[in-house]
C-alpha positions in Angstrom: 48.3 -7.4 12.7 46.2 -10.7 12.6 46.4 -11.0 16.3 45.5 -7.2 16.9 42.3 -7.8 14.5 41.3 -11.0 16.3 41.7 -9.1 19.6 39.2 -6.6 18.4 36.9 -9.1 17.1 36.8 -11.0 20.1 36.0 -7.9 22.1 33.2 -7.2 19.7 34.9 -4.1 18.3 34.2 -5.0 14.9 34.5 -1.4 13.5 38.1 -1.7 14.7 38.6 -5.2 13.4 37.5 -4.8 9.9 40.1 -2.3 8.8 42.9 -4.6 10.4 41.4 -7.8 8.6 41.4 -5.6 5.5 45.3 -5.0 5.5 45.8 -8.7 6.1 43.9 -9.4 2.9 45.8 -6.8 1.1 49.2 -8.2 2.3 47.9 -11.9 1.6 45.3 -11.8 -1.1 45.4 -15.6 -1.5 45.0 -16.6 2.0 41.4 -18.0 2.4 41.5 -17.8 6.1 42.2 -14.0 5.9 39.1 -13.4 3.7 37.1 -15.6 6.0 38.1 -13.7 9.0 37.2 -10.4 7.3 33.9 -11.9 6.2 32.9 -13.1 9.7 33.9 -9.4 11.1 31.7 -7.8 8.4 28.7 -10.1 9.0 29.1 -9.6 12.7 29.3 -5.8 12.3 26.1 -5.6 10.2 27.8 -5.3 6.9 26.3 -8.1 5.1 27.1 -6.9 1.5 30.7 -6.8 2.3 30.6 -10.2 4.1 29.1 -11.7 1.1 32.2 -10.6 -1.0 34.8 -11.8 1.4 33.3 -15.1 2.2 32.8 -15.8 -1.6 36.5 -15.3 -2.1 37.2 -17.5 0.8 35.2 -20.1 -0.7 36.9 -19.8 -4.2 40.4 -20.0 -2.5 39.3 -23.0 -0.5 36.0 -24.7 -1.5 36.2 -27.1 1.6 36.1 -24.3 4.0 33.0 -25.2 5.8 32.6 -22.3 8.2 33.0 -19.8 5.2 29.9 -21.7 3.4 27.9 -21.6 6.7 28.5 -17.9 7.1 28.2 -17.1 3.5 24.5 -18.6 3.3 23.7 -16.5 6.3 25.0 -13.3 4.7 23.2 -14.1 1.3 20.0 -14.4 3.3 20.5 -11.3 5.1 20.9 -9.7 1.7 17.8 -11.1 0.4 19.6 -13.2 -2.1 17.6 -16.5 -1.5 18.5 -18.1 -4.9 22.4 -17.9 -4.1 21.8 -18.8 -0.6 19.9 -22.1 -1.7 23.0 -23.0 -3.8 25.2 -22.8 -0.8 23.0 -24.8 1.4 22.8 -27.5 -1.1 26.6 -27.7 -1.3 26.6 -27.9 2.8 24.1 -30.6 2.5 26.7 -32.6 0.6 30.0 -31.3 2.1 29.3 -30.8 5.8 31.5 -32.9 8.0 28.6 -33.7 10.6 25.9 -36.0 9.2 23.5 -34.2 11.2 24.4 -30.9 10.0 24.2 -32.3 6.5 20.4 -33.3 7.1 19.8 -29.9 8.6 21.2 -28.0 5.6 19.1 -30.3 3.3 15.8 -29.6 5.3 16.4 -25.9 5.0 17.0 -26.3 1.3 13.7 -28.2 0.9 12.1 -25.3 3.0 13.4 -22.7 0.5 12.6 -24.8 -2.6 8.8 -24.5 -1.7 8.7 -28.0 -0.4 7.4 -27.5 3.4 6.0 -31.0 3.9 9.3 -32.5 3.2 11.0 -29.9 5.2 8.9 -30.2 8.0 9.3 -34.0 8.1 13.0 -33.7 8.1 13.1 -31.3 10.7 11.0 -33.5 13.0 13.3 -36.4 12.3 16.3 -34.3 13.3 14.8 -33.4 16.5 13.9 -37.1 17.2 17.4 -38.1 16.5 19.2 -35.1 18.3 16.6 -33.3 20.7 19.4 -31.3 22.2 20.0 -29.5 18.8 18.6 -26.0 18.9 18.9 -25.3 15.0 16.2 -27.8 13.8 13.7 -26.3 16.6 14.4 -23.0 15.5 13.8 -23.8 11.7 10.9 -26.0 12.4 9.3 -23.0 14.4 9.7 -20.7 11.6 8.3 -23.2 9.1 5.4 -24.0 11.5 4.8 -20.2 11.9 4.4 -19.4 8.2 1.9 -22.2 7.9 -0.3 -20.7 10.8 0.7 -23.3 13.4 1.5 -20.7 16.0 1.2 -22.7 19.2 3.6 -25.4 18.4 5.8 -23.0 16.5 6.1 -20.9 20.1 6.8 -24.3 21.9 10.0 -25.0 19.6 11.2 -21.4 19.2 10.9 -21.0 23.0 13.3 -24.1 23.4 15.4 -22.8 20.7 16.3 -19.4 22.1 18.3 -21.1 25.0 21.1 -21.7 22.5 19.9 -19.2 19.7 18.8 -16.0 21.2 18.2 -14.4 17.8 15.1 -16.9 17.6 13.5 -14.6 20.0 12.6 -12.4 17.2 10.5 -15.3 15.5 9.0 -16.0 18.7 7.8 -12.6 19.1 5.8 -12.8 15.7 3.8 -15.9 17.0 3.3 -14.9 20.5 1.3 -12.1 22.3 3.4 -11.4 25.4 1.7 -11.0 28.7 2.9 -9.9 32.4 3.6 -13.7 32.9 6.4 -13.4 30.4 8.3 -10.7 32.4 11.1 -13.2 33.4 11.6 -14.2 29.9 11.9 -10.5 28.7 14.3 -9.6 31.6 16.6 -12.5 30.6 16.4 -11.6 27.0 17.2 -7.9 27.6 20.1 -8.9 29.9 21.3 -11.0 26.9 21.0 -8.0 24.4 22.8 -5.6 26.8 25.5 -8.1 27.6 28.7 -9.1 25.8 27.8 -12.6 24.1 26.0 -11.5 21.0 27.0 -10.1 17.7 25.3 -7.1 16.1 23.0 -9.1 14.1 22.0 -11.3 16.8 21.7 -8.4 19.4 19.3 -6.6 16.8 17.2 -9.6 16.4 16.5 -9.9 20.1 15.9 -6.3 20.3 13.4 -6.3 17.6 11.7 -8.9 19.5 11.8 -7.1 22.7 10.2 -4.0 21.1 7.4 -6.3 19.9 7.0 -7.6 23.4 6.8 -4.4 25.1 4.5 -3.1 22.4 2.2 -6.1 23.6 2.5 -5.0 27.1 1.6 -1.2 26.4 5.1 -0.1 27.5 5.5 2.1 24.4 8.6 4.0 25.6 10.6 0.8 26.3 9.4 -0.7 23.1 10.7 2.3 21.2 13.9 2.3 23.1 14.3 -1.4 21.9 13.5 -0.8 18.2 15.8 2.4 18.0 18.8 0.3 19.4 18.0 -2.6 17.1 17.8 -0.2 14.1 20.9 1.5 15.0 22.6 -1.9 14.8 21.1 -2.5 11.5 22.0 0.8 10.2 25.7 0.1 9.2 24.7 0.0 5.5 22.7 3.3 4.9 20.9 4.3 1.7 22.2 6.6 -1.0 19.4 9.2 -1.1 20.9 11.0 -4.3 21.2 7.8 -6.1 17.5 7.0 -5.2 16.4 10.4 -6.6 18.2 10.0 -9.7 16.9 6.7 -10.3 13.2 7.6 -9.9 13.9 10.8 -11.9 15.0 8.7 -14.9 12.1 6.3 -14.6 9.5 9.3 -14.5 11.4 10.7 -17.5 11.7 7.4 -19.3 8.1 6.0 -18.9 5.8 8.8 -19.7 2.3 8.2 -20.6 3.0 9.3 -24.0 6.0 7.1 -24.3 4.1 4.0 -22.9 1.2 4.7 -25.3 3.8 5.1 -28.4 5.6 1.8 -27.6 2.7 -0.4 -27.1 2.2 -0.8 -30.9 5.7 -1.1 -31.5 6.0 -4.0 -29.0 2.5 -5.4 -29.6 2.4 -9.2 -29.9 -0.5 -11.6 -30.3 -2.9 -12.2 -27.4 -1.8 -15.0 -25.2 -4.2 -17.0 -22.9 -2.4 -16.1 -19.9 -2.1 -12.4 -20.4 -4.8 -11.5 -17.5 -3.3 -14.2 -15.3 -0.9 -11.6 -13.2 -2.3 -9.4 -10.5 0.5 -7.2 -9.2 0.1 -6.0 -5.4 2.4 -3.2 -4.9 3.1 -0.6 -2.4 5.2 0.4 0.5 6.3 -2.6 2.9 3.5 -2.9 5.7 1.0 -0.9 3.7 -1.5 -3.8 3.7 -0.2 -5.9 0.6 -0.5 -9.1 2.6 -4.0 -8.7 3.7 -4.9 -7.8 0.0 -3.3 -11.0 -1.2 -5.0 -12.9 1.5 -8.5 -11.6 0.4 -7.7 -12.2 -3.1 -6.4 -15.7 -2.7 -9.3 -16.6 -0.8 -11.1 -16.8 -4.0 -11.1 -20.2 -5.5 -9.8 -18.9 -8.8 -6.8 -17.2 -7.6 -3.5 -18.5 -6.5 -1.1 -16.6 -4.3 2.6 -16.2 -5.5 3.7 -14.1 -2.5 6.7 -12.0 -2.9 8.3 -13.3 -6.1 11.7 -12.4 -7.0 11.3 -12.6 -10.7 11.2 -8.8 -11.6 13.9 -7.9 -9.3 16.2 -10.3 -10.8 15.2 -9.4 -14.3 15.7 -5.5 -13.7 19.4 -6.3 -13.3 19.6 -7.1 -17.0 17.4 -4.2 -18.2 17.7 -0.4 -18.3 14.4 0.2 -16.4 14.6 3.6 -16.7 13.7 4.1 -20.3 11.8 2.4 -23.1 14.4 3.1 -25.8 16.5 0.0 -24.7 13.6 -2.2 -24.8 13.5 -5.1 -27.3 10.2 -6.7 -28.4 11.7 -10.1 -28.8 13.4 -9.9 -25.4 10.3 -8.4 -23.7 8.3 -11.2 -25.1 10.5 -13.7 -23.8 10.4 -12.1 -20.3 6.6 -12.2 -20.4 6.6 -15.8 -21.4 9.2 -16.8 -18.7 6.9 -14.9 -16.0 3.5 -16.5 -17.2 5.3 -20.0 -17.1 6.4 -19.1 -13.5 2.8 -18.1 -12.5 1.3 -21.3 -14.2 3.7 -23.3 -11.9 2.2 -21.6 -9.0 -1.4 -21.9 -10.0 -1.7 -24.6 -12.8 -5.5 -24.1 -12.9 -6.0 -20.5 -11.5 -7.5 -17.6 -13.5 -5.5 -15.2 -11.6 -2.2 -15.5 -9.8 -0.9 -12.6 -7.3 2.7 -11.4 -7.1 3.0 -9.1 -3.9 6.6 -7.9 -3.9 5.9 -4.4 -2.8 9.0 -2.9 -4.5 7.4 -3.9 -8.0 6.2 -0.4 -7.9 9.7 0.8 -9.3 9.6 -1.3 -12.7 6.0 -0.9 -13.5 6.7 0.6 -16.9 8.6 -2.4 -17.9 6.0 -4.8 -16.4 3.2 -3.0 -18.2 4.8 -3.3 -21.5 5.7 -6.8 -21.0 2.3 -7.8 -19.7 -0.3 -4.9 -20.8 -3.3 -6.9 -19.5 -1.9 -7.6 -16.1 -3.8 -5.7 -13.2 -2.0 -3.7 -10.6 -3.3 -3.1 -7.2 -1.7 -0.2 -5.4 -1.9 -0.6 -1.5 -1.9 2.6 0.6 -1.8 3.3 4.2 -1.3 6.2 6.5 2.2 7.1 6.0 3.4 7.4 9.6 1.6 4.0 10.4 3.4 2.5 7.3 6.8 3.8 8.3 6.6 3.0 11.8 5.5 -0.5 11.0 8.7 -0.7 8.8 10.8 0.7 11.7 9.5 -2.1 13.9 10.2 -4.8 11.4 13.7 -6.6 10.8 13.8 -6.5 7.1 16.6 -8.2 5.2 19.2 -6.0 3.4 17.8 -4.1 0.4 15.5 -2.1 2.8 18.5 0.2 4.0 16.0 3.0 4.3 14.1 1.2 7.1 16.7 1.8 9.8 16.5 5.4 10.4 13.3 7.6 10.9 14.8 10.4 8.5 15.7 7.9 5.7 12.1 6.3 6.0 10.4 9.8 5.6 12.8 10.5 2.7 12.1 7.3 0.9 8.5 7.6 1.4 8.2 11.0 -0.1 10.2 9.5 -3.1 7.9 6.5 -3.5 4.9 9.1 -3.3 6.4 11.0 -6.0 6.8 7.9 -8.4 3.2 6.5 -7.6 1.8 9.9 -8.7 3.5 9.3 -11.9 2.1 6.1 -12.4 -1.3 7.3 -11.7 -1.0 9.4 -14.6 0.9 7.0 -17.0 -0.9 3.7 -16.6 -4.4 2.7 -18.0 -7.2 3.3 -15.4 -8.7 0.0 -16.2 -5.4 -1.8 -15.4 -4.5 0.1 -12.3 -6.6 0.6 -9.0 -5.6 1.6 -5.3 -6.8 0.2 -2.2 -6.8 2.3 0.9 -6.0 0.1 4.1 -8.1 2.2 6.6 -11.2 2.2 4.0 -10.8 -1.6 3.4 -10.9 -2.1 7.3 -13.9 0.2 7.7 -16.0 -1.0 4.8 -14.6 -4.5 4.0 -17.4 -5.9 1.9 -17.7 -3.0 -0.3 -13.9 -2.8 -0.9 -13.7 -6.4 -1.3 -16.4 -6.7 -4.0 -14.6 -3.9 -5.9 -11.3 -5.7 -5.8 -12.8 -8.9 -7.1 -14.6 -6.9 -9.8 -11.3 -5.2 -10.7 -9.7 -8.7 -11.1 -12.6 -9.6 -13.5 -13.9 -12.4 -11.3 -17.2 -13.5 -10.2 -18.2 -12.9 -6.3 -17.1 -15.5 -3.7 -18.1 -15.1 0.0 -14.8 -16.7 1.0 -13.1 -13.4 0.3 -14.7 -12.1 3.4 -13.0 -14.2 5.6 -9.3 -14.1 4.8 -8.3 -15.4 8.0 -9.5 -18.9 7.0 -7.1 -18.9 4.0 -4.6 -21.8 4.8 -1.9 -20.7 2.3 1.6 -20.3 3.6 2.3 -16.6 4.6 6.1 -16.0 4.5 6.1 -12.1 5.4 6.3 -9.7 8.6 2.5 -9.9 8.6 2.5 -13.7 9.2 0.4 -13.3 12.5 -1.9 -10.8 11.2 -2.7 -12.8 8.0 -4.3 -15.5 10.3 -6.5 -13.1 12.3 -9.8 -11.7 11.5 -9.6 -8.3 9.8 -9.2 -5.8 12.6 -8.8 -2.1 13.3 -6.1 -1.9 16.0 -3.4 -1.0 13.6 -5.2 2.1 12.4 -3.6 5.3 13.9 -1.3 3.0 15.6 1.3 6.0 15.3 -0.6 7.9 18.2 0.8 5.4 20.7 4.2 6.6 19.6 3.5 10.2 19.1 6.4 11.5 21.3 9.0 9.4 19.5 8.0 10.1 15.7 11.0 12.3 15.1 11.4 12.9 11.2 8.2 10.8 10.7 6.2 13.8 12.1 6.8 15.5 8.7 4.6 12.9 7.1 1.4 13.8 9.0 -0.9 16.5 7.6 0.1 20.1 8.4 -2.6 20.6 11.0 -1.8 17.2 12.6 1.9 17.7 12.4 1.5 21.1 14.3 -0.5 19.6 17.0 1.9 16.8 17.3 4.9 19.0 17.4 3.4 21.0 20.1 2.4 18.0 22.1 6.0 16.6 21.9 7.5 19.8 23.0 
């Protein structure tokens, strides 16, 4: 059975290999190699959540199994579980057999720990010691890109893709492709269509190709590449019924009346850091990075980026109702969060937290931090969803890989946000429409700064000069002057909207349907 499973694996028939590897594990549950092989098959087939379970078991059974640790770190990162991945990378930095590999893992850990200067130095030392190694170039290119050093990032990533084709996706983020790049695109397309890549690497290449053909104005080919990439990522699909039930519980548990009634019961003395947080929420790709870039251009504002704090704390709470909340526990959570923000901006008057999905636990957040400000970013629904479809998100965004799932999730998000508009105090909650911000930037920016309780500063009108690290899918856009080319971008892809067409206003949907047919 093991031989048959490996034969399927080698032929990239992961869907056939996985059940056979499971049988091997069932017959020999204490065999670390069997769990390792199952984990590799799951990871190659795009099932990173299952891969984590199997690889963790392999490491438990054989802690020195280096390959299991390497792939476990990758699977955890695909799942967005960065804290756990960092622990594994630190183990590899001590245990890897190759001393150069140990230095590589150490440099990666430094970057994840928020020490980019130290990480950059270590990557550069590795490249000097072993210029033939592709991994340091790929990771240095990624690090330079989030620091806005796009030209040098592109140089390293271009060299890295010869050995690591998946780095092409990162290259596509920092480079605008032209006709001169056609030979490179032909080579990458041949790789993506050939037998040499696993599902995740092939998806990364195809996401990069989608961006490249979009740059060239070949929208039909761009969509073909995006569809192929998303199909590969779609092995893990969302549970629509569970999402509806979850949002139903939140809406029922955090009514305006329940929030108002809970505030006196959970009241605590005012704290100097109560007004420190500014939450920037909304759908991914709705303008949250731009808003954070604008706000953090103010000298009194520090940018926190997408903090995992509330996603991690949600797991220990019933976020769907107030009844389970305890004043002492809520106060400790608020104190821990303020301490995290103070670490980011020791002298700042405001610190932003732009994790978009914080729109789910807003009731919990508001009760813990009633003076925190909440900025909800909105954008044309179809532009938002297409932009998500074009991004290669980590796991946890399972709705992103199918246009029907995207339209469904967007409707549920709208339903929850309509509830928060009614339930949250108007002086703590405001909304920014992306298209309005682009069209009347100064007026909207002044309104935002005023909402945050800050004096006006002209630097907020030039967010592209903000030198902070940007580690999101909008890394390129954040360094450019505010532009309008992403407004109504969906019209370029009108023939390929599919279920996203249902998010258009009725009149436009009818016209679009007629044109498509």
